[in-house]
MDAnalysis code that builds the backbone (N, CA, C; Angstrom):
import MDAnalysis as mda
import numpy as np

u = mda.Universe.empty(324, n_residues=108, atom_resindex=np.repeat(np.arange(108), 3), trajectory=True)
u.add_TopologyAttr("name", ["N", "CA", "C"] * 108)
u.add_TopologyAttr("resid", np.arange(1, 109))
u.add_TopologyAttr("resname", ["ALA", "GLY", "GLY", "ILE", "SER", "TYR", "ASP", "SER", "SER", "ASN", "GLY", "ARG", "PHE", "THR", "VAL", "PRO", "VAL", "ALA", "GLY", "LYS", "TYR", "ARG", "VAL", "THR", "MET", "ASN", "PRO", "PHE", "LYS", "LYS", "THR", "GLY", "THR", "ASP", "TYR", "PRO", "ASN", "CYS", "ARG", "VAL", "LEU", "ILE", "GLY", "LYS", "ASN", "ASN", "SER", "THR", "PRO", "THR", "VAL", "THR", "SER", "HIS", "HIS", "GLY", "HIS", "CYS", "TYR", "SER", "SER", "GLY", "THR", "VAL", "TYR", "ASN", "THR", "LEU", "CYS", "LEU", "ASN", "SER", "VAL", "ILE", "ALA", "MET", "GLU", "ALA", "GLY", "ASP", "PHE", "ILE", "VAL", "PHE", "TYR", "LEU", "GLN", "LEU", "GLY", "SER", "LEU", "TYR", "ASN", "LYS", "ALA", "THR", "ASP", "GLN", "PHE", "ASN", "ASP", "PHE", "SER", "ILE", "GLU", "MET", "ILE", "ALA"])
u.atoms.positions = np.array([
    [33.092, -1.745, -5.868],
    [32.086, -1.438, -4.883],
    [30.989, -2.488, -4.867],
    [30.879, -3.287, -5.927],
    [29.837, -4.297, -5.969],
    [28.532, -3.714, -6.461],
    [27.556, -4.573, -6.624],
    [26.265, -4.134, -7.135],
    [25.257, -3.925, -6.036],
    [24.062, -3.606, -6.456],
    [22.949, -3.442, -5.529],
    [22.649, -4.797, -4.909],
    [22.491, -4.819, -3.596],
    [22.219, -6.094, -2.917],
    [20.757, -6.161, -2.503],
    [20.254, -7.397, -2.409],
    [18.860, -7.616, -2.002],
    [18.837, -8.488, -0.761],
    [18.037, -8.093, 0.223],
    [17.851, -8.876, 1.443],
    [16.416, -9.391, 1.447],
    [16.248, -10.693, 1.214],
    [14.906, -11.269, 1.117],
    [14.171, -11.283, 2.455],
    [14.885, -11.120, 3.562],
    [14.215, -11.126, 4.869],
    [13.413, -9.846, 5.116],
    [13.805, -8.748, 4.429],
    [13.080, -7.488, 4.645],
    [12.691, -6.782, 3.341],
    [13.000, -7.366, 2.187],
    [12.615, -6.804, 0.900],
    [13.376, -5.554, 0.500],
    [14.568, -5.367, 1.077],
    [15.334, -4.142, 0.811],
    [16.385, -4.348, -0.271],
    [16.476, -3.348, -1.158],
    [17.528, -3.280, -2.165],
    [18.476, -2.172, -1.715],
    [19.697, -2.524, -1.342],
    [20.659, -1.562, -0.799],
    [21.674, -1.184, -1.871],
    [21.914, 0.127, -2.011],
    [22.856, 0.610, -3.022],
    [24.255, 0.711, -2.429],
    [25.288, 0.390, -3.230],
    [26.651, 0.373, -2.714],
    [27.357, 1.726, -2.724],
    [26.924, 2.630, -3.605],
    [27.602, 3.929, -3.730],
    [26.570, 5.048, -3.872],
    [26.985, 6.250, -3.495],
    [26.115, 7.420, -3.622],
    [25.907, 7.758, -5.091],
    [24.723, 8.272, -5.401],
    [24.421, 8.691, -6.754],
    [22.929, 8.823, -6.958],
    [22.560, 9.074, -8.207],
    [21.145, 9.117, -8.565],
    [20.780, 7.785, -9.196],
    [19.650, 7.243, -8.749],
    [19.204, 5.938, -9.215],
    [17.821, 6.056, -9.844],
    [17.675, 5.428, -11.017],
    [16.371, 5.328, -11.656],
    [15.718, 4.045, -11.151],
    [14.528, 4.185, -10.608],
    [13.783, 3.062, -10.051],
    [12.497, 2.924, -10.858],
    [12.280, 1.764, -11.453],
    [11.084, 1.540, -12.254],
    [10.428, 0.226, -11.853],
    [9.127, 0.173, -12.009],
    [8.387, -1.064, -11.786],
    [7.127, -1.025, -12.634],
    [6.755, -2.180, -13.156],
    [5.511, -2.335, -13.883],
    [4.669, -3.390, -13.171],
    [4.015, -3.000, -12.066],
    [3.190, -3.956, -11.340],
    [1.931, -4.317, -12.130],
    [1.517, -5.569, -12.025],
    [0.341, -6.073, -12.721],
    [-0.767, -6.290, -11.697],
    [-1.758, -5.408, -11.709],
    [-2.850, -5.413, -10.741],
    [-3.745, -6.632, -10.927],
    [-4.063, -7.259, -9.806],
    [-4.973, -8.405, -9.819],
    [-6.400, -7.943, -10.086],
    [-7.183, -8.795, -10.703],
    [-8.556, -8.463, -11.055],
    [-9.548, -8.992, -10.024],
    [-10.763, -8.501, -10.082],
    [-11.843, -9.021, -9.253],
    [-12.386, -7.992, -8.285],
    [-13.596, -8.225, -7.828],
    [-14.249, -7.288, -6.924],
    [-13.601, -7.254, -5.549],
    [-12.840, -8.302, -5.197],
    [-12.111, -8.291, -3.924],
    [-10.905, -7.360, -3.976],
    [-10.500, -6.955, -5.182],
    [-9.301, -6.136, -5.369],
    [-9.618, -4.937, -6.265],
    [-10.536, -4.052, -5.865],
    [-10.932, -2.972, -6.771],
    [-9.871, -1.883, -6.942],
    [-9.021, -1.676, -5.955],
    [-8.018, -0.612, -6.028],
    [-6.638, -1.184, -5.735],
    [-5.630, -0.538, -6.282],
    [-4.257, -1.002, -6.070],
    [-3.333, 0.206, -6.021],
    [-2.414, 0.216, -5.040],
    [-1.413, 1.277, -4.941],
    [-0.080, 0.656, -4.545],
    [0.956, 0.970, -5.325],
    [2.321, 0.528, -5.038],
    [3.166, 1.778, -4.826],
    [3.964, 1.769, -3.762],
    [4.807, 2.909, -3.405],
    [6.276, 2.505, -3.403],
    [7.146, 3.462, -3.658],
    [8.588, 3.269, -3.487],
    [8.971, 3.890, -2.154],
    [9.675, 3.136, -1.339],
    [10.197, 3.664, -0.082],
    [11.702, 3.804, -0.149],
    [12.214, 4.914, 0.330],
    [13.659, 5.124, 0.465],
    [13.958, 5.167, 1.958],
    [14.750, 4.203, 2.429],
    [15.087, 4.094, 3.853],
    [13.825, 4.062, 4.716],
    [12.769, 3.482, 4.169],
    [11.477, 3.396, 4.847],
    [10.780, 2.146, 4.307],
    [10.627, 1.133, 5.130],
    [10.045, -0.137, 4.667],
    [8.541, -0.089, 4.495],
    [7.885, 0.898, 5.088],
    [6.429, 1.034, 4.941],
    [6.077, 2.484, 4.616],
    [6.436, 2.939, 3.418],
    [6.124, 4.320, 3.048],
    [4.616, 4.540, 2.993],
    [4.221, 5.780, 3.134],
    [2.812, 6.156, 3.071],
    [2.579, 7.028, 1.844],
    [1.337, 7.423, 1.620],
    [1.026, 8.280, 0.477],
    [1.630, 9.669, 0.624],
    [2.138, 10.006, 1.798],
    [2.797, 11.300, 1.975],
    [4.308, 11.182, 2.154],
    [4.845, 9.957, 2.285],
    [6.290, 9.814, 2.511],
    [6.987, 8.972, 1.443],
    [6.317, 8.667, 0.351],
    [6.909, 7.812, -0.690],
    [7.831, 8.606, -1.608],
    [8.561, 7.869, -2.441],
    [9.436, 8.464, -3.458],
    [8.999, 8.024, -4.845],
    [7.721, 7.882, -5.033],
    [7.116, 7.458, -6.293],
    [5.996, 6.481, -6.009],
    [4.925, 6.561, -6.807],
    [3.808, 5.649, -6.603],
    [3.010, 5.484, -7.881],
    [2.191, 4.449, -7.912],
    [1.217, 4.265, -8.977],
    [-0.075, 3.765, -8.337],
    [-1.184, 4.062, -8.988],
    [-2.495, 3.732, -8.431],
    [-3.438, 3.358, -9.555],
    [-4.308, 2.389, -9.282],
    [-5.339, 2.008, -10.235],
    [-6.601, 1.639, -9.480],
    [-7.751, 2.002, -10.052],
    [-9.023, 1.590, -9.478],
    [-9.776, 0.790, -10.528],
    [-10.755, 0.038, -10.081],
    [-11.541, -0.782, -10.993],
    [-11.303, -2.258, -10.732],
    [-12.089, -3.097, -11.400],
    [-12.039, -4.532, -11.131],
    [-11.437, -5.327, -12.281],
    [-10.618, -4.691, -13.114],
    [-9.999, -5.391, -14.239],
    [-8.488, -5.477, -14.037],
    [-7.865, -6.436, -14.725],
    [-6.401, -6.490, -14.738],
    [-5.877, -5.176, -15.293],
    [-4.730, -4.745, -14.794],
    [-4.172, -3.489, -15.266],
    [-2.671, -3.501, -15.004],
    [-1.878, -3.189, -16.021],
    [-0.441, -3.036, -15.834],
    [-0.173, -1.576, -15.524],
    [0.447, -1.336, -14.369],
    [0.732, 0.019, -13.922],
    [2.167, 0.385, -14.286],
    [2.501, 1.653, -14.152],
    [3.843, 2.127, -14.471],
    [4.330, 3.028, -13.338],
    [5.477, 2.701, -12.800],
    [6.055, 3.426, -11.670],
    [7.489, 3.790, -12.036],
    [7.807, 5.088, -12.076],
    [9.146, 5.569, -12.433],
    [9.559, 6.681, -11.489],
    [10.814, 6.641, -11.052],
    [11.311, 7.681, -10.169],
    [12.826, 7.770, -10.276],
    [13.361, 8.959, -10.061],
    [14.807, 9.155, -9.936],
    [15.038, 9.630, -8.510],
    [15.902, 8.891, -7.789],
    [16.086, 9.142, -6.362],
    [17.564, 9.312, -6.047],
    [17.919, 10.396, -5.361],
    [19.299, 10.592, -4.884],
    [19.514, 9.680, -3.677],
    [20.587, 8.901, -3.725],
    [20.872, 7.920, -2.678],
    [22.301, 8.084, -2.178],
    [22.499, 7.746, -0.920],
    [23.840, 7.656, -0.335],
    [24.213, 6.179, -0.235],
    [25.492, 5.882, -0.152],
    [25.928, 4.494, 0.019],
    [25.272, 3.916, 1.264],
    [24.666, 2.740, 1.125],
    [23.997, 2.095, 2.243],
    [22.509, 2.397, 2.346],
    [22.011, 3.374, 1.570],
    [20.569, 3.630, 1.542],
    [19.867, 2.451, 0.886],
    [18.559, 2.301, 1.176],
    [17.832, 1.194, 0.565],
    [16.504, 1.640, -0.033],
    [16.048, 0.824, -0.971],
    [14.780, 1.003, -1.676],
    [13.896, -0.202, -1.370],
    [12.596, 0.035, -1.208],
    [11.615, -1.048, -1.149],
    [10.464, -0.711, -2.096],
    [9.835, -1.752, -2.612],
    [8.575, -1.620, -3.330],
    [7.514, -2.082, -2.350],
    [6.531, -1.231, -2.067],
    [5.570, -1.499, -1.011],
    [4.152, -1.515, -1.582],
    [3.488, -2.648, -1.464],
    [2.098, -2.767, -1.878],
    [1.233, -2.222, -0.749],
    [0.775, -0.987, -0.899],
    [0.036, -0.294, 0.148],
    [-1.452, -0.625, 0.115],
    [-1.943, -0.999, -1.052],
    [-3.371, -1.237, -1.216],
    [-3.588, -2.242, -2.337],
    [-4.484, -3.202, -2.144],
    [-4.860, -4.121, -3.208],
    [-3.991, -5.360, -3.282],
    [-3.921, -5.915, -4.480],
    [-3.190, -7.154, -4.702],
    [-2.610, -7.164, -6.106],
    [-1.443, -7.792, -6.249],
    [-0.811, -7.931, -7.554],
    [-0.943, -9.369, -8.027],
    [-1.080, -9.531, -9.332],
    [-1.126, -10.860, -9.924],
    [0.267, -11.455, -9.845],
    [0.356, -12.682, -9.387],
    [1.651, -13.327, -9.252],
    [1.489, -14.816, -9.483],
    [2.226, -15.323, -10.426],
    [2.207, -16.740, -10.742],
    [3.643, -17.155, -11.020],
    [4.108, -18.203, -10.361],
    [5.512, -18.606, -10.441],
    [5.967, -18.903, -11.865],
    [5.069, -19.329, -12.739],
    [5.459, -19.688, -14.100],
    [5.407, -18.508, -15.076],
    [4.959, -17.355, -14.631],
    [4.881, -16.170, -15.485],
    [5.794, -15.079, -14.931],
    [6.099, -14.103, -15.772],
    [6.951, -12.997, -15.327],
    [6.174, -11.692, -15.379],
    [5.480, -11.424, -14.297],
    [4.766, -10.171, -14.139],
    [5.509, -9.333, -13.104],
    [5.126, -8.079, -12.953],
    [5.698, -7.208, -11.926],
    [7.196, -7.004, -12.096],
    [7.619, -6.676, -13.314],
    [9.025, -6.409, -13.597],
    [9.467, -5.106, -12.945],
    [10.747, -5.025, -12.581],
    [11.288, -3.808, -12.001],
    [12.769, -3.691, -12.325],
    [13.307, -2.491, -12.112],
    [14.752, -2.285, -12.243],
    [15.174, -1.141, -11.322],
    [16.418, -1.217, -10.884],
    [17.056, -0.148, -10.116],
    [18.436, 0.020, -10.737],
    [18.711, 1.212, -11.267],
    [20.003, 1.416, -11.932],
    [20.567, 2.782, -11.589],
    [21.878, 2.826, -11.404],
    [22.553, 4.087, -11.138],
    [22.682, 4.835, -12.453],
    [22.274, 6.119, -12.462],
    [22.325, 6.894, -13.702],
    [23.265, 8.109, -13.604],
    [23.661, 8.483, -12.398],
    [24.584, 9.620, -12.254],
    [25.283, 9.546, -10.912],
])
């Protein structure tokens, strides 16, 4: 059946078979007064999930760096997709470092 595929044009991770998937992410919140709050959401078959339509989220307030934790188990059908959506704030990102780790794995 192949593995989970990623489409860089739309940020979607598509699953090849039906099942339950564990979705995790450890986003690293950017610091500074320009970025006081941060919210990351998981979308299932929704590229722009909201605070009422997500399938998992994490939130942080304040002006300091902060590593967040996002975990969810989501029932998926073959062809369904997952997105990680930065709804609020900014994440620290530097090409030479490995921040904002994530995983999507079939568990059942």
